[in-house]
C-alpha positions in Angstrom: 166.5 -116.5 -65.5 167.4 -117.8 -62.0 164.9 -120.2 -60.6 164.4 -121.2 -56.9 164.9 -124.8 -56.0 161.6 -126.7 -56.3 159.9 -128.1 -53.2 160.8 -131.7 -54.2 164.5 -130.8 -54.3 164.2 -129.0 -51.0 162.3 -131.8 -49.4 164.9 -134.3 -50.7 167.7 -132.1 -49.4 166.1 -131.9 -45.9 165.5 -135.7 -45.8 169.0 -136.4 -47.0 170.5 -134.0 -44.5 168.5 -135.5 -41.7 169.5 -139.1 -42.7 173.2 -138.1 -43.1 173.3 -136.3 -39.8 172.2 -139.5 -38.1 175.3 -141.3 -39.4 178.6 -140.9 -37.5 181.0 -138.6 -39.2 178.3 -137.1 -41.5 177.9 -133.4 -42.2 176.2 -131.4 -39.5 173.7 -129.8 -41.9 170.2 -129.7 -40.4 166.8 -128.7 -41.9 167.3 -125.3 -40.2 170.6 -124.9 -42.1 169.0 -125.8 -45.4 166.0 -123.4 -45.0 168.3 -120.7 -43.8 170.6 -121.1 -46.8 167.5 -120.7 -49.1 166.4 -117.4 -47.5 169.9 -116.1 -47.5 170.1 -116.5 -51.3 167.0 -114.2 -51.4 168.7 -111.5 -49.3 167.3 -112.2 -45.9 169.5 -112.2 -42.9 169.8 -115.3 -40.7 172.9 -115.0 -38.5 172.7 -118.5 -37.0 170.0 -121.0 -37.9 168.8 -122.3 -34.5 165.7 -124.4 -35.4 163.3 -125.1 -38.2 159.9 -126.6 -37.6 157.7 -127.7 -40.5 154.2 -126.5 -39.8 152.4 -127.4 -43.1 152.6 -130.6 -45.1 150.4 -129.3 -48.0 151.0 -131.1 -51.3 152.0 -128.0 -53.2 154.0 -126.1 -50.5 155.9 -126.6 -47.3 155.8 -124.0 -44.6 158.6 -123.8 -42.0 159.1 -121.6 -39.0 162.8 -120.8 -39.0 164.4 -119.4 -35.8 167.6 -117.6 -36.4 169.9 -115.8 -34.0 168.6 -112.4 -35.1 165.0 -113.1 -36.2 162.2 -115.7 -36.7 160.7 -116.2 -40.1 157.8 -118.1 -41.7 159.1 -119.6 -44.9 156.8 -121.0 -47.6 158.5 -123.2 -50.1 156.6 -123.7 -53.4 157.9 -125.7 -56.4 159.6 -123.6 -59.0 159.1 -120.3 -57.2 161.2 -118.2 -54.8 160.4 -118.9 -51.2 157.9 -116.5 -49.6 159.5 -115.2 -46.4 157.8 -113.3 -43.6 159.5 -112.0 -40.5 157.3 -112.9 -37.5 159.1 -111.6 -34.4 
């Protein structure tokens, strides 16, 4: 059974990507790239991740607005569950 990454792992990945991006010569992975990668694994299309804005800091879930080149999505990341993705444009 394939499990979605938990919220803690996603949050850690976002924080790590942000910290590494601040260093010279680091990978250019942004929170938008990380959230886009998650929804792509679930079959959603995100041609180019343009921006991701975290709109909820609830303890059991994180909600992001992800802008892609082809669509805008509301993505709810919950521990040990697949992301809930809703196209909003």
